C-alpha positions in Angstrom: 71.3 412.3 219.4 68.8 411.7 216.8 67.5 408.1 216.5 68.3 406.1 213.7 65.3 405.5 211.4 64.5 401.8 210.7 61.9 400.2 208.1 61.5 396.4 207.4 60.3 394.7 204.6 59.5 391.3 203.4 58.7 389.6 200.5 58.5 385.5 199.5 58.5 383.9 203.3 56.6 383.1 206.3 57.7 386.4 208.2 59.0 384.1 211.2 62.1 386.1 211.5 59.9 389.3 211.7 57.2 387.5 214.2 60.9 386.8 216.1 61.9 390.0 216.7 58.3 390.7 218.7 59.7 387.9 220.9 63.0 389.5 221.8 61.3 391.4 225.0 63.7 394.0 226.6 66.6 394.2 224.6 64.6 395.5 221.8 62.6 397.6 224.0 65.9 398.8 224.9 66.7 399.4 221.0 63.7 401.4 220.6 65.7 404.0 222.7 68.3 404.8 219.8 66.0 403.7 216.7 63.2 405.0 215.2 60.8 402.4 213.6 59.2 404.2 210.3 57.9 401.1 208.7 57.2 397.4 210.5 54.2 395.6 208.6 53.9 393.0 211.6 53.3 395.7 214.0 52.3 399.2 212.5 50.0 400.2 210.1 52.3 403.4 209.0 54.0 403.9 205.9 56.7 406.1 204.7 58.6 407.2 201.2 61.3 408.9 203.0 64.7 408.2 203.0 65.7 405.7 205.6 68.6 405.0 207.7 68.7 401.3 207.8 66.4 398.9 205.9 65.9 395.0 207.0 64.7 392.7 204.5 63.3 389.4 205.1 62.3 387.1 202.2 63.6 385.6 199.0 63.7 387.7 195.5 61.5 385.6 193.8 59.6 387.6 191.1 60.8 389.7 188.4 58.6 392.5 189.5 59.8 392.9 192.7 63.3 393.7 191.5 61.8 397.6 191.2 60.3 397.6 194.8 64.0 396.3 196.0 65.6 399.0 193.9 63.2 401.8 195.6 64.4 400.3 199.1 68.3 400.3 198.1 67.7 404.2 197.0 65.9 405.3 200.0 68.4 403.2 202.4 71.4 404.0 203.5 72.2 400.5 205.0 70.5 397.6 203.9 70.0 394.1 206.1 69.6 391.2 204.9 68.1 388.7 207.6 66.8 385.6 207.7 67.8 382.3 205.5 64.9 383.3 202.8 66.7 386.6 202.5 70.5 385.6 202.5 70.6 382.7 200.6 66.8 381.5 199.2 65.8 379.4 202.2 63.4 376.8 201.8 61.7 378.5 199.0 64.8 377.6 197.0 63.7 374.1 196.6 61.5 374.9 194.2 64.4 375.8 191.8 64.8 372.2 191.3 61.4 370.9 190.5 59.0 372.3 187.4 55.8 371.2 188.9 56.1 372.6 192.0 52.7 375.2 191.6 51.0 371.8 190.8 52.1 370.4 193.8 51.7 373.3 196.0 48.5 375.0 195.2 46.4 372.3 193.4 43.9 373.7 191.6 45.0 376.9 192.2 48.5 376.7 190.6 47.2 378.6 187.4 46.4 382.0 189.0 48.4 384.6 188.0 49.4 385.9 191.4 51.1 382.9 192.4 53.5 383.1 189.2 57.2 383.0 190.3 60.7 382.6 189.1 63.4 381.2 191.1 64.1 381.8 194.8 67.3 383.7 195.2 68.5 385.7 197.8 68.0 389.6 197.9 71.7 390.2 196.7 70.6 389.0 193.5 68.8 391.9 193.2 70.2 394.4 194.9 73.7 395.4 197.0 73.2 394.2 200.4 75.7 395.7 202.9 75.4 393.0 205.9 73.3 389.5 206.6 71.9 387.8 209.3 71.7 383.9 208.8 69.4 381.4 210.1 65.7 380.0 210.5 65.0 381.6 212.6 67.7 384.2 212.5 70.0 384.2 215.5 69.1 387.1 218.1 72.2 388.4 219.6 73.6 388.4 215.9 71.1 390.3 214.8 71.0 392.7 218.1 74.6 392.9 217.8 74.8 394.4 214.3 71.8 396.9 215.4 74.0 398.2 218.0 77.0 398.3 215.8 75.1 400.4 213.1 73.4 402.6 215.7 77.1 403.4 216.9 78.4 403.6 213.5 80.9 400.7 213.9 79.4 397.9 212.4 82.6 394.9 211.9 80.4 391.8 211.6 82.3 388.8 211.8 81.0 385.5 210.4 82.7 382.2 211.5 84.4 380.5 208.8 84.5 376.9 210.7 81.3 374.7 210.7 78.8 373.9 213.4 80.9 370.9 214.5 83.7 373.3 216.4 80.9 375.0 218.5 79.0 371.4 219.2 82.6 370.5 220.6 82.7 373.8 222.5 79.5 373.2 223.9 80.2 369.2 224.6 77.2 368.2 223.0 77.4 364.6 221.7 77.7 364.0 217.8 74.2 363.4 216.1 75.9 360.8 214.4 77.1 358.6 217.9 73.5 359.1 218.6 73.0 356.9 215.4 71.5 360.1 213.6 72.4 362.2 211.0 73.7 365.9 210.6 75.0 368.5 208.4 77.0 370.2 211.1 80.2 369.2 209.2 79.7 371.4 206.4 77.1 374.0 208.1 78.3 377.6 208.5 78.5 377.8 212.5 77.4 381.5 214.3 74.5 380.0 215.9 76.2 378.5 218.7 74.8 375.3 217.7 71.6 375.2 219.7 69.8 372.2 217.8 72.4 369.3 218.0 72.6 370.0 221.8 68.8 369.7 221.6 69.0 366.6 220.2 68.1 367.8 216.4 70.3 367.6 214.0 71.6 370.8 212.3 70.0 371.5 208.7 72.6 374.3 207.5 70.2 377.1 207.9 73.2 379.6 208.0 74.2 377.9 204.7 77.3 376.1 204.2 81.0 376.9 205.1 83.1 378.0 201.7 84.2 374.9 199.6 81.8 372.7 201.3 82.5 369.3 200.6 78.8 368.2 199.6 79.7 364.8 198.0 81.7 363.6 201.1 78.7 364.7 203.4 76.3 362.8 201.3 78.5 359.8 201.8 78.6 360.3 205.5 75.0 360.6 205.4 74.5 357.4 204.0 76.8 355.5 205.6 76.8 357.1 209.3 73.4 358.5 208.9 71.8 356.0 207.4 69.7 357.6 204.7 68.8 356.3 201.5 70.9 357.9 198.4 68.1 360.3 197.6 67.4 361.2 200.8 71.3 362.2 201.8 71.4 363.9 198.8 67.8 366.5 199.3 69.3 366.5 202.7 71.8 368.8 201.9 69.1 371.3 199.6 66.9 371.7 202.2 68.3 375.6 203.3 71.2 375.1 200.8 69.4 374.6 197.2 71.4 377.9 195.6 74.8 376.4 197.3 75.0 373.7 195.4 77.0 372.2 192.9 74.3 371.0 190.9 71.9 373.6 191.8 
């Protein structure tokens, strides 16, 4: 059986999800028996303009000039998978959508250089059709490997939980961060990661996005009353990974 030709591409991101792939070790090495990597900047210099079976895209869509590049990838690829928070929801990059002076704050004296021009940070799906998404920052290893395995065998049926991260904390027996006097976005965060952060004493930041019809206003109230956060911080906390989900985005 011919190997599935796969290519990896990156746009506005830290490229952490690509690096995460190189840390997967044996499970990813086993996949190499079934896939052929034809382009992957982090691990090889070769590039191709030939048709590909699966294109994996990391990073958010922040430049109109990138639309043509994404469209060329879409034309060449039978399947497009957006992976990581930046590619699936705009990620932390989308924080700039709520401020006018981000360039000056981030780049200082270099703010006016033309190569730094960009527009709103949006998910890849805002530019092209995306077939599958792997959420998270970084993306979840098991979810990624599961999707690739299903694509290789032609049986991709990806299940995305509709419940919040709190459910996964309960399953693990993790003490609620609010009971520890901390804050957490678990009540509105989309599950699927297994809730490793709260289990390690780290508040959930909703890096997989929000559940459908998330009550953001109530979450802000809980963050203020139970998480002891000032009103301004409570509102900003629900933007960290979900600026494009907010009602006021």
